[in-house]
C-alpha positions, -999 to +999 in steps of 0.1 A: +000+000+000+014+034-011+004+067+004-016+090-019+003+118-036+002+150-017-002+176-043+015+210-041+003+223-075-018+213-104-020+238-133-037+238-166-044+269-185-052+278-221-021+278-243+003+266-215+014+231-206-005+213-179+017+202-149+013+187-115+038+189-086+034+165-057+053+148-029+062+113-042+071+080-026+107+067-033+106+042-061+069+045-069+060+051-106+036+080-115+019+088-147+000+119-160-027+108-184-052+127-204-085+119-221-104+139-248-138+127-239-150+117-204-184+106-217-169+079-239-176+043-228-150+033-221-130+064-214-097+062-233-066+076-215-032+084-231+000+089-213+014+125-213+044+121-189+058+097-163+083+098-135+096+075-107+092+089-072+123+103-054+109+106-020+107+144-027+086+165-050+083+155-086+066+174-115+047+157-143+041+179-174+021+176-206+043+196-231+023+185-261-012+197-253-023+204-288-060+194-284-087+222-276-096+203-244-079+177-223-089+160-190-061+149-167-055+123-141-024+111-121-020+074-118+002+055-094+000+019-108 
């Protein structure tokens, strides 16, 4: 069992990359994923960024947000 990420910031604005900064668990893998349609059945998620926890703060960023609207989630598989 891993502790839930403790978010410091999550930012997404028009024209700028979305990013999430949070306190991580050492060795835990994290992914930022996005979907274009939350009403789809099933919802399809694509990976935007990934990072392995350092025990300190890590930042995941979607630097390729070319779609008009994206919905994000952070996954710790």
